[in-house]
N, C-alpha and C positions, 0 to 999 in steps of 0.2 A: 626730184622725181616727177612732180606734176608737169614741170616744163617739158621733159622728155616725152611724156605721154601726149601732150598737146602737139608737140613737133611730129610725133609718129602719126597721130590722126590727120595732120595736115599734109602728110606725105614727105616731110622733110627728114628723111631717114639718116642722112649723113650727120646732120646736126644732133639728132636724137641719139645716135651712136656715141657721139662725143660726150654727151651728158652722162650716159651710162658708164663710159670709161672713166670719167672723172669721179663718179660715185664709187668705182671699185678701187679708188686710190685714197689714201690719207696723205698727210704731209710726207713727202718722199724726196729723194735726191733727184739728180738729173736723170732723164730717160736714157736708156741704152742707145749707144751708137749703132746704127745699122750697117751691116757688112754689105759691100758691093760685089762680094764674090758671086760668080755664076757657075755653080757645080755642073759638070758634064755628066751625061749618062744616067738613065733612070735607075734608081735603086743602088747607086754607087755612093760609097762613103770616102771622103777625102780627108786624110790626116794632113793638116797644114802646119801652121806655126807650132813649135814645140817649146814649152816652158818647163825647165827642170826646176823642181821646187824643194827637193829634199836630198840633194846629193851630199854625202859625207866621205871623209878620207880617213884611212887607218894610220897607225903610227909611222908606217914606212911611206905614206903618201899615196897608197893604192886607193883607187876609187871603189866606193861601195854602190850597190844599186840605188837609183834615184827614183823618187815619184815623178810622174809626168802629168802635166795638164795640157792636153792636146786641143788645139783649135782646128775646126774643120767645118765641112758643110755636107748636106745630104739632099738628094732629090729623088722623087718618084713621080708617078703620073699625077699625083694630087698637088704637087708643088715642091718647094725647096725651103729648107731651114738650115741655119748655122747651128753649131753646137760646141760645147766644151766637154772633154772626156778626161776624167781623173783616172790614172792607172797607178795603183800602189806599187811601191818598190818591191815589196814582199808579196807578190801574187800567190794566192793559194793554189797549189798544184792539183789537189784532188777534187775540190769542190769550189771553183771560182764562182762568184755571184755578182750580180749587177743591181744597182739601184738607179732608176730613172727619176730625176728630180725636175719638176716643172715649177718655174719661178712665177711670181705674182706680177701684177701690173706695174709698169715703169721700172721693173727690175731687169737684169740680164744674168747670164750664167756666172760671171765673175762676182757680181754683187751678192747673188744668192749663195754662192759657195762660201763667201766671206761671212755673211750673216748667219748661216746655219752651222758653220764650222764642220760640216759633214766630212770634208776630205781628210781631216785629222783622224776622225774615228774610223773612216773607211780604210785608211792606212793600217791602223791597228787590227782591224778585223778582216782585211783582205777583200774588200769590195771594190769593184770598179764602179764609177759613178758617172752616169751620162746626164748632161745638162742641156737639153734642147733649148734653142733660143727662138722666141717669137719674133717674127719679122715686122718691122714698123710699116711696111707696105701692106701687110695683112691686118694690122691693128695699130693705129697711130699712137696708142699709149702702151703698146707692148703687152696687151692682155691676150691670153688665149681666148678664142671665141666660143666659150662654153655655152653661151645662150642662144646660138644660131643653130637651127635644125640641121643644116648641112655639115655642121661640125659635131654632131651627136650620133653619127651613123658609122657603123663598121665599113671599112674600105672606102671611106670618103673623107675629104677634107683633112683637117689637122689630125684626127685620130689615125688616119691611114699613114701619114708622114711619120708620126711618132712611133707607131707600131713597126713600120718597116725599118726605121732607123734603129729601133731596139733590136730587131732580128739580126740586122747587119753587125751590130756591136757584139751580140751573143756569138755569132758565127766567127767573128774575128778573134775573139778572146776565149773561145772554147767553153762558153757558159751554156750548160744544158738546160733543157726544160725543167721548170720547178725551182730554178735559182735566180729568177728575175723579180724584182719588186718595183713598185712605183709609188711616188709621193709628190706632194706639191703644197703650195701656200696660196690661199685666196683663189683667184681665177685659175692658178696652176693646180690648187687642190681639187677644184671642181673639175678641171680637165683630167686629173688623175683618176677621179671617180668615174669619169666618162670612159677612160681607157679600160678600167677594171670591169666596167659593165659591158663594153663592146668587144674586148679581147680577154675574156677570163681565162683562156688556155695559155695566155702569154705571161701572166703575172700570178705569183703565188700569194701576195699579200698587198694591201693598200695602206697608204698613210695619207691622211688629209688634215691640214692645219688651216683653220679659219676658212673653210670652203663650204660649198653647197652640195646637195645631192645631185646625182646624175639626172639630167633632163628636168631640173628644177624650173626652167623657163623655156619657152618655145619662141619668144621674140623679146623685143626690148622692154615693152611694158611689163610683162610677167617677170622679167629679170629684175627689174626695180622692186617689184612687190616681194619677190622671194628674198632679195638682199635685205630689205628694210623690215619685213614682217615675218620672214620665215615661210616655210612651205610644209604643209601637212601631207601625210601619206594619201589622204583623200584628194589633195590638190594635185598630185602627180598623175600623169597619164598612166593608164593601166600597165603598159609594158615596163614602166620605170618604178612602179611602186614596190616591186620585188624583183631583183635581177639575179638572184642566185646566191650561193654560198661563197663568200670570200673573206678570209681573215682581214680585219681592218682595225687600225688604230687612229683615233681622232683627237686632236687638240683644238680647244676653242676657248677664247676669253669670254667671260660673261659680261664684260663691259665693252664688247666690240661694237662700235658704231657703224661699221662698214658692212659686216655680215652678221645678221641676227643669230644669236646663240642657239636658238631652237633648231637651226639647220643641222647642228652636230648630231643630235639624236636620230634625225631622219636618214642620215647617211648610214648608220648602223642598221636601221630598220630595212634599208634596201638590200643590204648584203648579209644579214644574219636572220635566221629563223626566229620566230616569235617565242618559241619554247625554251630558249636559252635561259639557264639559271644565271642570275646577275649578283655579283658580290660588290658592295659599295665600301669604299675606304676614304679616309681623309688624310691629307698630308700637308707639309710645308716645305718649300724649297729652302736651300741653305741661305738664300738671299732674303727669305721672309715672305714669299708669296704663297698664299694658301691655295690648295686645289682639292678637288674631289674626283675620284676615279670610280668608274663602273666597269668591272671586268665580266665578260660574257663567257660562260663555261659550257663545254660540251658534256655529254653524258658521263664521260670518264674524269671530268674535272679539268680537262685541259683548256687553257685560255684560247679563245677564238676571236675575241674582239676586246677593245679597250676604249673608253671615252674618258679623256682628261679635261675637266672643266676648270678653268683657271679663274680664281676669284679676283675681280677688279682688273683683269688684264684686257687690253685692247686688241687691235688688229696687228699682230706681229708674232714672229717665231719665237716660241717660248725658250728661254735660256740662250738665245742667240747673241751674237757679238754685236755691240753697238757700232762697230765699224761697218756693218751692213745695214741696209734699209729694212723697214718693217720687222723690227725685233723687240722682244720683251726680255731684256737680259735678267730680270729678277725672277723669272719663272723656272720651273724644272726644265731639265735638258731634253727637249723634244727630240733632238737628233739622236742622243744616246738611247732614249727610250724606243724610238722607231727602229734603230739597229737591233736593239735587244729583241724587240718583237719580231722583226723579220727573221732573225736567227732561229726563232722557234719553228719556222716553216722552211728552212734551208736544207 
């Protein structure tokens, strides 16, 4: 952290950025391969390679509907990004819904889908799942640029690309307003909070795992401070200290050495009013990891927010598969709990 601060003061911004990117990573697998696709046309989504992942046959050999994991790319005036799109075999006809999932540093959509196991649950619940992919040309470590001011604004930078990509998928699959949700891990979780803050009309609820509050940093030095020490409401710029009402579910390991655990509560502070009644509970996963939950209730007793603090857990998706990177397999099922929470607002 001190090294990057010194590099920044010396004007060596590229090297300082690399230090921050390394700080956003723990031991991980190989970085994602970058696509060379060049999508045509602004605001156009291209469905490319198609992977059939769940086709079955009946007794007579007839084919049954298959889940699809579509690879494609999207571009608008702010830039281009690849994506993967999971389409369940049994799409819900009356109320189709969408979850936008933003991966962490050094991850890609395939790795993130494997680690979270979200596609399996989305198949059962009838969710389409969009996995935007960060470009290595935009960030050498595959991190979403949550700490840069140009990527914290509506209709600019990465938020603009993700928002327009989301709108296009909603239009293509008949998903109406009120049925789109967004979640992410680490840098992706922080960018998910950024999307909820800058496009509140687009998403009905937010899920953040091991991330930071929206606008927790304005440059590389403040990013390092927020990651290592946390950020208080007083430390946020006034527009970011309170960004409106948004249902939010947050997972955080209290032994996370990459993102300070205190950031979790500040995410709820941004999106929930201070007068919420809070109910605290304790639990233990089937694998033996203890956790504490805080549920934020509205005046009628309805759950509006949840904070899951995982005892002894590090920087990884709770209950995730070890086949993916950045997972805490012993923890409660974050994917299942997020889908349960999103269904409350569907």
